[in-house]
C-alpha positions in Angstrom: 1.7 3.2 16.5 0.4 6.2 14.5 0.6 8.5 17.6 4.3 8.5 17.2 5.2 7.4 13.6 3.5 10.1 11.6 5.2 13.5 10.9 2.1 15.5 12.0 1.9 13.6 15.4 0.6 15.9 18.1 2.0 14.7 21.4 -0.4 16.8 23.5 -3.4 15.2 21.6 -1.8 11.8 22.0 -1.6 12.3 25.7 -5.3 13.3 25.8 -6.2 10.2 23.8 -4.4 7.9 26.1 -6.0 9.5 29.1 -9.4 9.2 27.5 -8.8 5.5 26.9 -7.9 5.1 30.5 -11.0 7.0 31.6 -13.2 4.8 29.4 -11.9 1.6 31.1 -9.2 0.5 28.6 -6.3 -1.1 30.3 -4.1 -2.7 27.6 -1.7 -0.4 25.6 0.4 -1.6 22.8 3.6 0.1 21.6 7.0 -0.9 20.2 10.6 0.3 20.5 10.5 0.9 16.7 7.6 3.3 16.9 9.0 6.6 15.7 9.5 8.3 12.3 13.1 7.1 11.8 16.1 5.4 13.3 16.9 8.3 15.5 13.3 8.3 17.0 13.5 4.7 18.4 11.6 4.6 21.7 9.6 7.7 20.9 6.3 5.8 21.2 7.3 4.1 24.4 8.3 7.4 26.0 5.1 9.1 24.9 3.0 6.3 26.3 4.9 6.0 29.6 4.6 9.8 30.2 0.9 9.9 29.4 0.1 6.9 31.6 2.2 8.3 34.5 0.5 11.7 34.3 -2.9 9.9 34.4 -2.0 7.9 37.4 -2.3 4.6 35.6 0.5 2.6 37.2 -1.8 0.3 39.2 -4.1 -0.4 36.3 -2.5 -0.2 32.8 -0.7 -3.2 31.2 1.9 -2.3 28.6 2.8 -4.5 25.6 5.9 -3.5 23.7 7.9 -5.1 20.9 11.5 -5.4 19.7 13.5 -6.9 16.9 12.7 -4.2 14.3 14.9 -1.5 12.8 13.9 1.7 10.9 16.6 2.4 8.2 15.5 5.5 6.2 12.0 5.2 7.8 11.5 1.6 6.5 10.7 -1.5 8.6 13.4 -4.1 8.6 13.2 -7.1 11.1 16.3 -7.8 13.1 15.9 -11.1 14.9 19.5 -11.5 16.1 19.8 -12.4 19.8 21.9 -9.3 20.6 19.4 -7.1 18.8 16.4 -8.5 20.7 18.3 -8.2 24.1 19.4 -4.6 23.2 15.9 -3.6 22.2 14.4 -5.0 25.4 16.9 -3.1 27.6 16.2 0.1 25.6 12.5 -0.4 26.0 12.9 -0.7 29.8 14.7 2.6 29.8 12.3 4.4 27.4 9.3 3.3 29.5 11.0 5.0 32.5 10.1 2.4 35.1 6.7 1.5 33.8 6.7 -2.3 33.8 6.5 -4.3 30.6 3.6 -6.8 31.0 4.2 -8.6 27.7 7.2 -8.4 25.3 6.7 -9.4 21.6 9.1 -10.2 18.8 8.0 -7.6 16.2 8.3 -10.0 13.2 10.3 -13.0 12.0 13.6 -12.0 10.5 14.3 -14.0 7.2 18.0 -13.5 7.7 18.2 -15.0 11.1 17.3 -18.6 12.0 13.9 -18.6 13.7 15.2 -20.7 16.6 17.9 -18.1 17.3 15.3 -15.4 17.8 13.1 -17.7 19.9 16.0 -18.6 22.2 16.7 -14.9 22.6 13.1 -14.4 23.8 13.4 -17.3 26.3 16.6 -15.6 27.6 14.6 -12.5 28.4 12.3 -14.6 30.5 15.1 -16.6 32.2 16.9 -13.4 33.1 13.7 -11.8 34.5 13.7 -8.8 32.2 10.0 -9.4 31.3 7.3 -11.7 32.8 5.8 -12.8 29.5 6.8 -13.0 25.9 5.0 -13.6 22.6 5.2 -13.2 18.8 4.0 -10.8 16.2 3.2 -11.4 12.5 3.7 -15.1 12.6 2.0 -18.0 10.8 0.8 -21.2 12.4 3.9 -23.2 11.6 6.1 -20.6 13.2 3.9 -20.5 16.3 4.0 -24.3 16.6 7.8 -24.4 16.3 8.1 -21.6 18.9 6.0 -23.5 21.4 8.7 -26.2 21.7 11.3 -23.5 22.7 9.6 -20.7 24.6 6.3 -20.4 26.5 4.3 -18.1 24.2 1.7 -16.0 26.1 0.3 -14.2 23.1 0.6 -13.6 19.4 -0.2 -10.4 17.5 -1.5 -10.7 14.0 -3.9 -8.8 11.6 -7.5 -9.7 12.1 -10.7 -7.9 11.1 -14.0 -8.1 9.3 -12.0 -7.2 6.2 -9.1 -9.6 6.9 -9.9 -13.1 8.1 -6.6 -14.7 7.3 -5.8 -15.5 10.9 -9.1 -17.4 11.1 -8.5 -19.3 7.9 -4.9 -20.0 8.8 -6.1 -21.8 12.0 -4.3 -19.3 14.3 -7.4 -18.4 16.3 -8.2 -22.1 16.6 -4.7 -22.9 17.8 -4.8 -20.1 20.4 -8.1 -21.3 21.7 -6.7 -24.8 22.1 -3.7 -23.6 24.1 -5.1 -20.6 25.9 -2.8 -18.1 24.1 -4.1 -14.6 23.7 -4.5 -13.4 20.2 -4.0 -9.6 19.9 -5.7 -8.4 16.7 -3.8 -5.5 15.2 -5.4 -3.5 12.4 -8.8 -4.6 13.8 -10.6 -2.1 11.5 -8.8 -3.3 8.4 -5.8 -0.8 8.7 -5.7 2.9 7.9 -6.4 2.5 4.2 -9.5 0.3 4.7 -11.0 1.5 8.0 -12.8 4.4 6.2 -14.7 1.9 4.0 -16.3 0.0 6.9 -19.5 1.9 6.4 -19.8 0.5 2.9 -19.5 -3.1 4.2 -23.2 -4.1 3.9 -23.4 -6.5 6.9 -21.4 -4.0 9.1 -23.7 -1.1 8.1 -26.8 -3.1 8.8 -25.6 -4.1 12.2 -24.6 -0.6 13.0 -28.0 0.7 12.1 -29.7 -2.0 14.2 -27.5 -1.4 17.3 -27.3 2.4 17.0 -23.5 2.1 16.8 -20.8 3.2 14.5 -19.4 0.8 11.9 -16.1 0.8 13.7 -17.8 -0.2 17.0 -19.6 -3.1 15.2 -16.3 -4.3 13.7 -14.6 -4.3 17.1 -17.5 -6.0 18.8 -17.5 -8.7 16.1 -13.8 -9.4 16.9 -14.4 -9.6 20.7 -17.4 -11.9 20.2 -15.5 -14.1 17.8 -13.4 -15.7 20.5 -12.6 -15.2 24.2 -8.9 -15.2 23.5 -9.0 -12.2 21.2 -7.9 -8.7 22.3 -8.4 -5.9 19.8 -6.0 -3.0 19.6 -7.5 -0.2 17.5 -5.2 2.7 16.7 -7.2 5.6 18.2 -5.6 9.0 17.6 -8.3 11.2 19.2 -10.1 11.0 22.5 -13.4 10.4 20.9 -12.2 7.4 18.9 -10.7 5.9 22.1 -14.0 6.3 23.9 -15.8 4.7 20.9 -13.4 1.7 21.0 -14.2 1.2 24.7 -18.0 1.3 24.0 -17.5 -1.6 21.5 -16.5 -3.9 24.4 -20.0 -3.6 25.8 -21.9 -3.8 22.5 -24.1 -6.8 22.0 -24.5 -7.7 18.4 -27.7 -9.4 17.2 -27.3 -13.1 16.5 -28.2 -12.6 12.9 -25.4 -10.0 12.6 -22.8 -12.4 14.0 -24.0 -15.1 11.5 -23.6 -12.7 8.6 -20.3 -11.3 9.6 -18.6 -14.5 10.8 -15.8 -15.7 8.6 -15.8 -19.4 7.9 -13.3 -21.6 9.8 -11.5 -24.3 7.9 -13.2 -27.7 8.2 -11.6 -30.0 10.7 -12.5 -33.1 8.6 -12.2 -33.7 4.9 -15.5 -33.9 2.9 -16.6 -37.4 2.0 -16.2 -38.4 -1.7 -19.3 -37.6 -3.7 -18.6 -40.3 -6.3 -15.9 -42.8 -7.4 -14.6 -40.6 -10.2 -14.7 -37.3 -8.4 -11.2 -35.9 -7.6 -9.9 -32.4 -6.8 -6.2 -32.1 -6.6 -4.5 -29.0 -5.2 -0.8 -28.8 -6.3 1.3 -26.4 -4.2 4.9 -25.3 -3.9 7.1 -22.3 -4.2 7.5 -20.6 -7.7 9.6 -22.9 -9.9 8.8 -26.0 -7.9 7.6 -27.9 -11.0 3.8 -27.6 -10.5 3.0 -27.0 -14.2 4.8 -30.2 -15.2 2.9 -32.2 -12.7 -0.5 -30.6 -13.6 0.1 -31.3 -17.3 0.1 -35.0 -16.6 -3.4 -34.7 -15.1 -4.6 -32.7 -18.1 -3.6 -35.6 -20.3 -5.9 -37.7 -18.1 -8.9 -35.5 -18.6 -8.7 -33.1 -15.6 -9.7 -29.5 -15.9 -6.9 -27.2 -14.9 -7.5 -24.0 -12.9 -4.4 -21.9 -12.8 -3.9 -18.2 -11.9 -1.1 -17.6 -14.5 -3.5 -18.6 -17.3 -6.7 -17.1 -16.0 -5.4 -14.0 -14.1 -7.1 -12.6 -11.0 -6.6 -13.8 -7.4 -6.4 -17.2 -5.8 -9.8 -16.5 -4.3 -11.2 -16.1 -7.8 -10.0 -19.6 -8.7 -11.9 -21.0 -5.7 -15.1 -19.3 -7.0 -14.5 -20.8 -10.4 -14.0 -24.2 -8.8 -17.3 -23.9 -7.1 -19.0 -23.0 -10.4 -17.4 -26.0 -12.1 -18.4 -28.3 -9.3 -22.0 -27.0 -9.5 -22.0 -27.9 -13.2 -20.9 -31.4 -12.4 -17.2 -31.3 -13.4 -15.8 -34.3 -11.6 -12.0 -34.0 -11.9 -10.1 -30.7 -11.4 -6.4 -29.9 -10.7 -5.4 -26.5 -9.3 -1.7 -25.8 -9.5 -0.7 -22.5 -7.9 1.7 -21.6 -5.1 -1.0 -21.9 -2.3 1.8 -21.2 0.2 -0.4 -20.5 3.3 -3.2 -22.3 5.1 -5.4 -19.2 4.5 -4.9 -19.3 0.7 -5.7 -23.0 0.6 -8.8 -22.7 2.8 -10.8 -21.1 0.0 -10.4 -24.2 -2.2 -11.3 -26.6 0.7 -14.3 -24.5 1.7 -15.6 -24.4 -1.9 -15.2 -28.1 -2.4 -16.8 -28.9 1.0 -19.9 -27.1 0.0 -20.3 -29.6 -2.8 -19.3 -32.6 -0.7 -16.0 -33.0 -2.6 -12.8 -34.0 -0.9 -9.5 -32.3 -1.8 -6.2 -34.0 -2.1 -3.0 -32.0 -1.7 0.3 -32.6 -3.6 3.2 -30.6 -2.1 6.2 -30.3 -4.4 9.0 -30.0 -1.8 11.5 -28.5 -4.2 14.7 -26.9 -2.6 15.1 -23.2 -3.3 18.3 -23.7 -5.4 16.5 -26.1 -7.7 13.5 -23.9 -8.0 15.9 -21.0 -8.9 17.3 -23.2 -11.8 13.7 -23.8 -13.0 12.8 -20.1 -13.0 16.0 -19.2 -14.9 15.3 -21.9 -17.5 11.8 -20.5 -17.9 13.2 -17.0 -18.5 15.7 -18.4 -21.1 12.9 -20.3 -22.8 10.9 -17.0 -22.9 13.6 -14.6 -24.0 16.7 -16.6 -25.1 18.8 -14.5 -22.7 18.7 -13.2 -19.1 16.6 -10.1 -18.7 18.1 -7.0 -17.0 16.7 -6.0 -13.5 14.6 -3.3 -15.2 13.1 -5.8 -17.8 12.5 -8.3 -15.0 10.6 -5.7 -12.9 8.4 -4.8 -15.8 7.9 -8.5 -16.7 6.9 -9.4 -13.2 4.1 -6.9 -13.3 2.7 -8.4 -16.5 3.3 -12.1 -16.1 2.7 -13.6 -12.6 5.0 -16.6 -13.3 8.1 -14.5 -14.1 9.7 -13.4 -10.8 12.8 -11.7 -9.4 14.9 -13.7 -6.9 13.7 -11.7 -3.9 10.1 -12.5 -4.8 10.8 -16.2 -4.9 12.7 -16.1 -1.6 9.8 -14.2 0.0 7.5 -17.0 -1.2 9.7 -19.5 0.6 9.5 -17.5 3.8 5.7 -17.5 3.6 5.4 -21.2 3.1 3.3 -23.1 5.6 3.5 -26.9 5.1 0.1 -28.5 4.4 -1.5 -30.8 6.9 -4.6 -33.0 7.2 -6.1 -30.8 9.9 -6.8 -28.1 7.2 -9.4 -30.4 5.8 -7.5 -32.3 3.1 -8.4 -35.9 2.4 -4.7 -36.7 1.8 -1.4 -34.8 1.7 1.3 -36.2 -0.5 4.8 -34.8 -0.2 6.6 -35.1 -3.6 10.4 -34.9 -3.3 12.3 -33.1 -6.1 13.7 -35.0 -9.0 15.3 -33.3 -12.0 14.4 -34.5 -15.5 17.6 -34.8 -17.6 17.7 -32.0 -20.1 17.3 -32.6 -23.8 19.0 -29.4 -25.0 22.6 -30.2 -24.2 24.8 -33.2 -24.1 28.3 -31.7 -23.9 30.3 -31.2 -20.8 31.4 -27.7 -19.8 33.6 -26.0 -17.3 32.4 -23.1 -15.1 35.2 -21.2 -13.4 34.6 -18.6 -10.6 37.1 -15.8 -11.2 38.2 -15.9 -7.5 39.3 -19.5 -7.9 42.0 -18.5 -10.4 43.7 -16.4 -7.7 44.0 -19.5 -5.4 47.0 -21.9 -5.2 46.4 -24.9 -7.4 44.2 -23.1 -9.9 46.5 -23.9 -12.8 46.6 -27.6 -11.9 42.8 -27.7 -11.6 42.4 -26.1 -15.1 44.8 -28.6 -16.6 42.7 -31.5 -15.3 39.6 -30.3 -17.1 38.6 -31.2 -20.7 40.6 -28.8 -22.9 38.0 -29.3 -25.7 35.1 -28.3 -23.4 33.6 -24.8 -23.4 34.9 -22.8 -20.4 33.1 -20.0 -18.7 34.8 -17.5 -16.3 32.1 -15.8 -14.2 32.1 -13.1 -11.5 30.1 -10.4 -9.7 31.6 -6.9 -9.9 29.1 -4.2 -9.1 29.3 -1.5 -11.8 32.1 -3.5 -13.5 33.0 -2.9 -17.1 32.1 -5.6 -19.7 35.8 -6.3 -20.3 36.8 -6.6 -16.7 37.4 -10.3 -16.9 39.4 -10.3 -20.1 42.8 -10.8 -18.4 41.4 -13.8 -16.5 39.9 -15.2 -19.7 43.3 -14.8 -21.5 44.9 -16.8 -18.7 42.3 -19.6 -19.0 42.6 -19.7 -22.8 46.4 -20.0 -22.5 46.0 -23.0 -20.3 43.2 -25.0 -22.0 44.0 -23.9 -25.5 41.5 -25.8 -27.6 37.9 -25.1 -26.5 36.0 -21.8 -26.4 36.5 -19.6 -23.4 34.1 -16.8 -22.5 33.5 -14.4 -19.7 30.2 -13.6 -18.0 29.9 -10.7 -15.5 27.1 -9.6 -13.2 27.5 -5.8 -12.9 24.5 -5.2 -10.7 24.7 -3.5 -7.3 24.6 -5.0 -3.8 21.7 -5.5 -1.5 18.9 -8.0 -2.2 19.5 -9.5 -5.7 17.4 -7.9 -8.4 18.8 -10.1 -11.2 19.3 -13.8 -11.9 23.0 -13.4 -12.9 24.6 -12.7 -9.5 26.4 -15.8 -8.3 25.4 -18.1 -6.6 22.2 -17.6 -8.6 22.5 -19.8 -11.6 21.8 -17.4 -14.5 25.3 -17.0 -15.9 26.2 -20.7 -16.2 22.7 -21.7 -17.4 22.8 -19.0 -20.2 26.3 -20.2 -21.2 25.1 -23.8 -21.2 22.2 -22.9 -23.6 24.6 -21.2 -26.0 27.0 -24.1 -26.2 24.6 -27.1 -25.9 26.0 -28.0 -22.4 24.5 -30.4 -19.9 25.3 -28.8 -16.5 25.1 -32.1 -14.8 28.0 -33.4 -16.9 30.0 -30.3 -16.2 32.6 -29.1 -13.6 32.6 -26.0 -11.5 35.8 -24.7 -10.0 35.1 -22.4 -7.0 36.3 -21.1 -3.6 33.3 -20.7 -1.4 30.2 -22.3 0.1 28.2 -20.3 -2.4 30.1 -21.8 -5.3 29.6 -25.3 -3.9 25.8 -24.5 -3.6 25.7 -23.4 -7.2 27.5 -26.5 -8.4 25.0 -28.7 -6.4 22.0 -26.8 -8.0 23.5 -27.3 -11.4 24.3 -31.0 -10.7 27.9 -30.2 -11.6 31.0 -31.8 -10.0 32.6 -29.3 -7.7 36.4 -28.7 -7.5 37.3 -26.5 -4.5 40.3 -24.2 -4.4 
């Protein structure tokens, strides 16, 4: 990647590096259509690789992996999993590689804006039409891999894996690939550019390097290759000498004690047996706003110790270490309520408990995103009494882990891997969402989307609402003035007469939402409900779109479509 994505890339040196790799016996070369400095450079990495391999006479030997489904707006990395984008990228890669055959074609990353099955069917189409002989997936979790296997034959996956990043091991991806004979291509096998230089400070790596008369990087690569026969490591060499060093790692025999020291633990296949009748460890998981705190508080009342990152700070791994200390002191009943979205994150708790012979139960709060959004807004209103601005929210999120922007919560949902018994849990209980009736408000209210008032029948719909009820007119107008809705409010006030009528406007710009007030996010109606003692579930929402219907459903309000 870095041969073609960095501003100071030297194409002559890149060619020498590729030739050195070939000369040292390396046969697999990984690139991507998105490898370039910006959108205009798409295909640069493929052209550079194809030219270097052709000049070195590598056509009978080299196997090229390339990837598609990624765009580079303003130099960023934005997945595009639409079927037409995947097909277009593959065709462009064929041209950029200038006749050099693609051995394996990978989807660069899941696109949160495109249904996963749509992207998978596009990959299958590439196979069916004979554009490539094999396909695979990059940057996926185990749940995404398992879903893909029912749609398209997956020859390989590409994920981060190194001595310094064992998430693929803890997530069960290595194990699943071994079971099914799928190649696992380890990208960032030295920990990535920022961490690779610190390998020499890794005590076990440094000791093994001294014993084997090898470099720390060679030891780290050898560890990966010894870890499983399905693993292929792709170090990002940028100089001929580092390419030759990587090749030497393939023949490096690590001492048995070095492998034992370096090996990352694998999640237990079976749950630990219960150590005593009253011992109980409960891991409560769910997306932010799922209701984990409420569930955990019930266990606190029954004498459980609570371990929670929001209260204690630090990382989830630190909580697992605290769990182990508490178990060592004989604490029998503990509840951990954090997001625990991934198998990897949960594995630290399971490992710590297993070392003390303690089983772990899992309670998964399966709360829909829209309901979790309501919970987070209610939490903000409890904290501030009003909705924070995007700037306040950004600063707040840095100080308090539980206070999030909408995009952070949506990202958490994308990362979620449903829990299963094969992680090592004693039981997994799925808890459906139920909303506790609010105690703050008892009145009914009326929420009116401004667009609805431009639709035929709007006057009649307003006349059917309770004239005494508080009415809110809401809208999203980027950079809109505070009084932009006054004419609309005047119209509603003239129709309903008696009750208070207010306007609420989200003036924030487009793109991913940075605030909680942009409809269909529930901030504006919930803040209005607080001010007027309204129970949203007894209220009415008049709207025009699927988004308005979704908002009404999240609030529990009756929806009147226009």
